[in-house]
Each structure stands twice: as structure tokens, then as C-alpha cells.
N, C-alpha and C positions, 0 to 999 in steps of 0.2 A: 597683176604684174604680167607684162608681155613675155611669153616664153619664146626663146630663140632655139630652134631645132636645127642641128647640123644635117648635112646630106648624109644619109646612112644607107649603106648597101642593104639589099633585101636579105633578111635573116630568116633561116629556116626555123620554124617554131615547132616544138614537139607536139604531137597530137594529144589533145586532152579528152577526157571522157565526155561523151555526149549525154550521159545520164543526167536527167533533170530532177532535182530534188525540190520538193515543196514541203512546207511545214505540214506535218501530218495532223489529222484531227485528234482531239482529245480521246484517249482510249482508256477504258476502265481497267484498273489493275487491282483486283480485290486482295491479292496477297502481296506481301512486302518481303521479298527475298533478294538480298543483294549478293551477287556472286563475288567471290574474292578475286579481284583482277590479277593478283600476283600468281594465282594458280594457273592462269592462262598465258602468262608472260614468261617466255624462256629467257635465259640470260643471253642477250643478243651477242655479247662479245664471244661467246663460246662458238658461234658460227662464223666468226670472221677468220678467214684463212689467209695467212701470209707465209710464203716459203721462208724457211729458217735462215736462208743466206742473208748476210748483210752486205750491201753494196758500198764499198769504201768511197770516201770523199776524195776525188782526184787531187785536191789541193791540200790534203791533210799534212803533207811534209813540206809545204811551202811556207816559210816564215812570213812572206808578204800577205798571206791570207788572213793574218790577224788584223789587218786594216781593211775596212769595207771598200771594195772597188766601186766604180760607178754603178748605180742601182740598175740601169738597163742591162748591163752585163751580168750582174748578180741574178736578176730575175730569169734571164734567158738560160743561164747555166743551171740554175736549180730546176727550172721547168724541164730542161732537156734531160736531166737525171731522172726526174719522175717519169717522163714519157718513156725513156729507155727501160727502166725497171719494169714498168707495166707491160711494155711490149715483149719483154723477156719472160713474162709469166708471173711477175710480182716479187716483192721483197721489201727490205727496209732501206729507206733513204735517210741517212743519219747526218745531221748537221754538226758542224764543229762548234766548239765552245767559244763563240765570238758573235759579233753582231752582223746580221745580214740586213741590207737595206734594199727594199724592193719597190720599184716604181709602177706596180700594176698588180693585177690579180694573179694569184697562184692557183693552178687547176690540179686537183688531185685526180688520179686515174685508178682504175680497178687493180686490186691486188697490192696496192702500195701503202706502206706504213711510213708516214713522215715522222721521224723521231727528233724531237727538240730537247736535247739533254740539258741538264743543269749547266748554266753558264752560257748557253746559246740564247740569243735574242733575235727573233724574226720580226723586223720592223718595217712597216709600210710607209709610203710617202705621204699619205693623207691628202694628196692632190685629187680633186674630184674627177678630172678627165683622165687620170691614169687608170680609172676603173671602167673605161669604155673599151670596145663597143658594148652595146647593150646585150643582155642575156635574158632568157626566160626566168621570171621570178614572181613572187607574190609580195605586195606591199600592203600591210595591214589588211590582208585577206582578199585583195583583188589582184588578179593576174595582169601582168604587163611585161613589156620589154624594158628593163631598167638597168641602172648601173650594177656591175658585178660586186659581190662581196669580196673582201680582201682575200679570203680563201673560199673558192667556189668550186663545187663539184656537181656535175649534172649527169644523171643516167649511169652511174658507176656502181660497182659492188665491191665488197671486202676492202674498205678504205679506212685508214686510221690516222689519227694524230696522237702521238704519245710523247712521254718525257716530262721532265720537271723544269724545262726552260720557260721562256716568256714569248708570247705573241703580242706585239703592240700594234694595234690597228692605227694608231695616231689619227683618230677620227675627229679631232677638235675643230678643224676647219669646216667640215661638212656638218658637224653637230650644231654649228651656229645657225644652220638653216631651220632648226627646230626651236630656236629661241626668239622670243618677241623682242623688238627693238629696245623696249624699255629695260631689258635685262642686260644691255650693253652699256659700257661707259663711253665717254666722248671719243675715245680712240678706237672704238669698235671692238674692244676686248670684253670678255665676260666679266661681270662684276665679281668682286672678291668672294672666294669660297668662304662659307660661313655666314655671309650676309643674308638678309631677308630675301633679296632678289635671287641669290644662288639657291636657297632652299626651294624657291618656287620653280625655277627653270628645271631643276632636277626631277620634278614631278611630271614632266611631259609638256606637250605643246599647248600651253594655255595662251590665249591671245592670238593675234594675227601675226604669223611668222612668214618668212620669205617663201617657205615651201607650201603654204596653204592654198594658193591658187592651183598649184599642180595636184595637191591632195583632192580638192573638190573636182577638178577635171577628170582625174582617174576614177573617182567614185561614180561620177555621172556616166563614164564610159562603161563601167562594169555593171552598174545597177541604175539604169537611166530612169528619170522621173516620168518619161514617156518615150515610146518607140522601142527599138531593139538595141541591145548592147553592141558596142563597137567590137569587131573581132580583135582577139588578143594581139595578132600580128600587127595591128594598126595602133595599138596603145604604146607608142614609142616615146620613152622619156629619157633622152640622151643629153647631149651637150646643150647647155643653156637651161636645163631644168634642174629642179631642186628636191628630188625625193632621195632621201639618204639610204645608202645600202647598209646591210648587216655586216658584221665582221666575218663570221663564218657561216656559210650556208651550204647545206647538202640538199640537192633538188632531185627528186625521183631516184633515190639511191637505196641500196639494200646492204645490210651488214656494215654498219658504221660504228666505229669505236673512237671516242675522244677520252683521253685519260692522262691525268697527272699534271698538265701544263697550267700556266697562268695566262689569262687573257685580259688585256687592258685597253681602255680608251676606244671603244667602239663608237662609230658615228650614229648607230641606231641599235636595233636588237643585237644582242651579242652572239648567241648561237641559235641557228634557225634551221631545223630539219623540216623540209617540206615534201610531202608525198613520199616519205621514206618508210621502210620496213626494217625492223630489227636495229635499233639504235641504242648504244650505251654511252652515257656521259658519266664518267667515274673519276672521283678525286680531282676534279677541275676547280681551280680558283678563278673567280672573275672579280676584277677590281676596276669598275667602269662607272662613271658618275655623270654622264651627259643625259640630256632629255631622251626619254624612251629607251633607255638602256636596260631593257628586260634581260635577265640572265640567260634563260633557255626557253624558247617558245616552240615546242613541237606542234606542227600544223599539218592537219590531214595526214597524220603519220600513225603507224601501229607498232606495237611491241617495243616500247621505249622504256628504258631504265635509266633514271637519274639518281645516283647514290654517292654518298661520301663527299659531297661537294661543299665548297665555301663560296657564297656569292655575296659580294658587296656591290650593290647596283643602284643606279639612279632611278630605276623604275621597277616594275614587278620582278620578283626573283624568278618565278616560273609562271608562265601563262600558256595554258594549252588552248590551241585554236584550230579552226577548220573552215576558214573562208568567211567572207563578208557578204551578207544580204543576197541579192539575186545572183551575183557571181559565185557565191558559195553554194547556192542551190544548184546552179548549172553543173558545177564540178561534182557535187554530191558525194564527197569523200570524207568520212568522219575521222576523228582522232580516237584511237581505242587501244585498250590494253596497255596502260601507262602506269608505271610505278615510280614514285618519288620517295626516297627513304634515306635516313641517316645523314641528313644535310643540316648546314647552318646558313641561314639567310638573313642578311642585314641590309635590307632594302630601304631606300629613301622614299619608296612609294608603298606598294602592297607586297604581301608575302606569297602565299600559294593561291593561284588564280586559275579559273577557267573562263575564257572569253576575253574581250567581248565579241571578237570575231569568231563565232562558233556556229555559223549557219549550216555547215555540213554535218553537225552533230558531234558530241563528245560522249563516250561511254566507257565503262569498265576502267575506272581510275582508282588507284590506291595511293594515299599519302600517309606516311607513318614515320615516327621518330625524327621529327624535324624541330629545330630550334629557330625561332623567329625573333628578331630584335624589335625595336620601337618602329612601328610602321603606320601607314595610314589605315589600312584594313588588313587583317591577318589572313583570314580564309574568305575569299571573295569569288562569287560566281556571278558573272555579269553579262547582261545583254540589254537590248531594247526592242521596241516594237518593229524595227526594221529587220531584225535578224532571222526570225523563224528558228528552225533547228531544235536541238534538244541537248540537255545535260542530264545524264542518268547513270545509275549504278556506280556510285562513288562511295568509297570507304576512306574515312579520315580518322587516324588514331595516334595517340601519344604525341601531342604537339605542345610545346611550351612557347609562350609569347611574352616578351618584356612588357609591351603596352601598345595601345593604338590611339590614333587621333580620331578615327571614325568608328568602326565596329570590329569586334573580334570575329564574329561569324556573320557573314552578310550575303544574302541572296538579293541581287539587284536586277530589276527588269526595266529600269528607266535610265540606263547608262547614257552619258552625255554624247552628243553627236547625232541625235535622232533626226531623221530626214522626212518623217511623215508617213511611215508605213503602218501596216496593221497586221503584223505576223508575229504574234507572241511566241517566245521560246518555251519549251516544256522543261521544267525542272522536276525530277522525280527519282525516288529510290536512293536516298543518302543514309549512311550510317556513320555517325560522328561520335567518337568516344575518347576519353582520356585527354582533354584539353585543359590546360592551366594558363591563365593570362593575368597580367598585372592590371594596371589602371586603363579603363576605356574612357576617353574623354567624351565620346559620343554614346554608342550603344554597345551593350554586351552582346545582344542578339538582335538581328535586323532582317526580317523576311518581308520583302515588298513584292507581292505577286500581282497578277492581273486577273480580273474577273473572268475573262475568256479562258485562261489557262493558269489555274492556281498552282502554287508551289505545293507539292504533295509527297507524302510518304518520306518524311525526314525524321529519323529516329536519333535523338541526341541523348547521351548518357555520360555521367562523370565529367561534366563540363563546368569549370569554375573560373569566375572572373573576380579579381580582388575588389574592384569597385567600378561603377559606371554611372555616368550622368543619367542615362536611360537604361534600365535593366534589360527590357525586351520590347520588341514591337513586331507584331504579326498582322499581315494584311493580305487577304485572299489566299488562304492556305487550306489544305485538306490533309488530315491524318498526320499532323506534325506533333511529335511527342517529346517530352523531356523527363528523364529519370535520373535522380541523384545529381541535379544541377543546381548551382548557386551563383548569384551575382551579388557582390557586396555582403556575403555571408547569409543572404536570404534565399530560401529555396525558390526555384522557378517552378510554377505549377506544371503538373504533367500535361495538362491541356490548357494552355493560357488562353485567356479571352482575346479575341481579335480586336484590333483597333477599328473604330467606326469611320475614321478618316485617314487618308494617306498622310504619312509623315516623310520628310526628306532627310537624308544624311548627306549633306553636300561636302563630302570629303572624298576626293578622288586621288 
């Protein structure tokens, strides 16, 4: 598909780290001691400072404010309030209990708490070009200048979105860019919810979609098959292109708090902290069922806490990321010190995930006390030979799972989208305990490693699956043990015999 790019003014791009990261060689780790990530993760919200004053809504006594004014006026007025409060040193910007309709991106600023109370609805236009001009962002792990998220924050500190109201991204129009033509009816509408076609489109961009030429072009810019990568300032995907933006994105921010609200209908990933430090996502409900609607994807971010959340999503509930392939190595910033706890996840794809865009590395992660519904794969660590990087020092405990189509516990090193590289990811130092799952239509346990870089040092205990077509499969692993584990009521050996041939689990 021919891409039509508009004339775009030169945009200043923030300086990115020149640090080059390359997949490190295999290093021997004779001892297996997994640190408790939560001991190194402070409560990020405790460091978010907002002055106690509340800035009144200037229209709070105006009866006509109960009817939404033209969206351009609404956006400018709300943005002006945010800018003024930030310039004055910070405080709360509180919405009225009514609907706001915005025809563009809302930009949060340092020191501002945007409070969306019960009865308030912050609704966006859903029109693709309302989210231009382009801004610095990352799309599936590759940096670019692309459409802005509905709420976008760059380079700010002490920023919050709170309250029990609703944020509706109205992303259906752009979400169609991630749907294959056969998923539409004759009138161009998405086929009925509940149909076989609907079940497929909610699991991501399978097939040739309208955005795929731009996806391939961006990936070649960031991780070229030959030659040097294109500078980020020249990777411009604006008017006439089809890469979907996220609903809420914090880019290079510190001390971020998201608490209490409901987020609906994202065009792409729902909440996306990139290059952030000290992030809390607490008590947030997500109800969003379009393709690639991951709930929360912390990317190259540190000290992240996700707790007490309810996610009903079209794709992975949580997927921790750190950049894709050579572009991720160039930036070289891991995701680290991340805790996910006391949540309920009802995904139409996967549950708790790390990857597949993890080329900058992921370390010190704790997942505990999580309820997962019927999903494709429940605990999924994914990469392929393009990625490099590592996933290490991960603790998972007290997880309940209704059932899976693929695998309950899955280490995957052959994730789809492989472009021909030879940089295996390192998976090492996992402790998994207290997992209870219903029926697995595929595998109870699936470890698919590489000869160059085996999956190693994985200790699993008190792991129980009601039934599974295939109890366990291990391929190219080292020091992987099971204690007190059963599948279908049958004990899993402490040291299972490895498979002599690779097996596939084609459930994504």
C-alpha cells in the first residue's frame, strides 16, 4: 500500500541514549538465588507530589456546562487548565460529572493530577488525524515519530490520573487498521461480537492488514536487514499512515500514578509507560477488546507497581517490554523492578507476559496473587532469534487460572514474526510456586529453548493443572526442576526427560 505523507514541520526529537547493547554471551551461573523484586520496588505513588489545593472548574456553576460544547473548544479549555496549574507549581484539575468530548490529544504536565470523578466521561473523537502532529514514541519496540496517544505525556514528573470516572478512547476507527479485510462485513463493519471472526481479530493482527506495510517499513528502519538504521527523526509516520496509537502513554516521565478510573476502547495498547521511573497503576479497570489491546505494557521502565486492577482485554493483560531487535539494543534500557499483584485478568489472548519485544532486557519481576480467566497462554515468556536480550530473576507465586487453549506455563523462543536473525534471548533464574489451573487444551508445561542459549535455572513447585493434552515438554533446558507438581493428577518428575525433537504450540 502506498503511504501518503503530509508536509510536516521539523520536529525536535529528544536525545536518546547512545549506549549500544548486544546480546551478551552465555555466562555460567553456578548458584540459583532469585532476589525478591518487591524488596527493591518502592511504592511509586508515595513519591508523587501534588500540592493539596484543588483548582476549581471555572464552569462548575454554569448549567450549560452539562451539555458538551464543540470538542475543539473543550480540548483547548481543559489543556489550558492543565498548563496553568502546572505553571503555578501543580495541583488537581478536577472534571465535572458530565461528558467531555475532545478532538485531539490531551497533554499532562508536571505536578498535575487529572481527577476524573464518578459520573465524568472523558471521550475522544477517534479521528486518526486529530492525534497529529507526530510525537516521539515507540511502536512495538521501535522508536519513531508517530501519532500521539489520546493522553500523552513526555518528559514530565509527578503526574497523575485519578478518580472513578471513565476515559473512552473511542478507538474503533483506528482499530480497524489492525483487522484483516476478511474480518469485515460487506459494509466495512467489524463482524459480530461472539462470531468466529470476532474471536480471531481480538487476538491480534493475524493476516495482511492495512497497517502491515507501515509495520514492515518501520521495522526495516529500526533493524535493517542491511546497512545502517534510519535516524529516529526521519522515521515519520503521520497523515496517510496506519500505525495505531496507544490510549494512554507516558514517555520519559518520573513519578506517575494512575488510579481508580475505567479505560475503554483503545485503538492499540491501553496503558504504555515508556522510559519511565516510578509508576503506579492501582485499582484501574480496563474494558477494551480490539486487536492488540494489551492492558498495561511497561517498556524500558523501572520501579513499576501494578496492583488491584481488573483488566478485560482483547490481547495480553500485561506484557513487559524493552525494545525490539537492533533498535532495542541501540537504546539498551531494560525494564526492571516490576511488581504485579492482587489483580484479576480476563484476557482474550494471554495473561501475564514478558516480551516479545524484550531486546533491552527484563529483570527483577514479581507476579503474585493474580486470578486469570480462560486465556490462550497464562504465564508466557516470549522471544525469537531476532531479539537478543534477556529475561532473568523472575518470581511468580499464587496464581489461579481458569483454563488455557495453549499452555499454562510457557517459555517460547520461536515467537512469530521472525525475520532471520541469530541472537537468542537468555532466560534464567525463575522461581514459580503456588499455581493452580483448570484444563489445558495444549500443554501444562512448555519449555522451548535454543541449543545456543538454553532455558536455565527454573525452579517450579506446588504447580497443579487439572488436565492437559500434553502434560509437559522440555527442549534445550538446564537445571530446570519441579517439586510437588502435578498435571492431570499425575506427578511431574523432578527432572523430566527432555524431548529429542522440537514440538510446536501454535496458539498465540
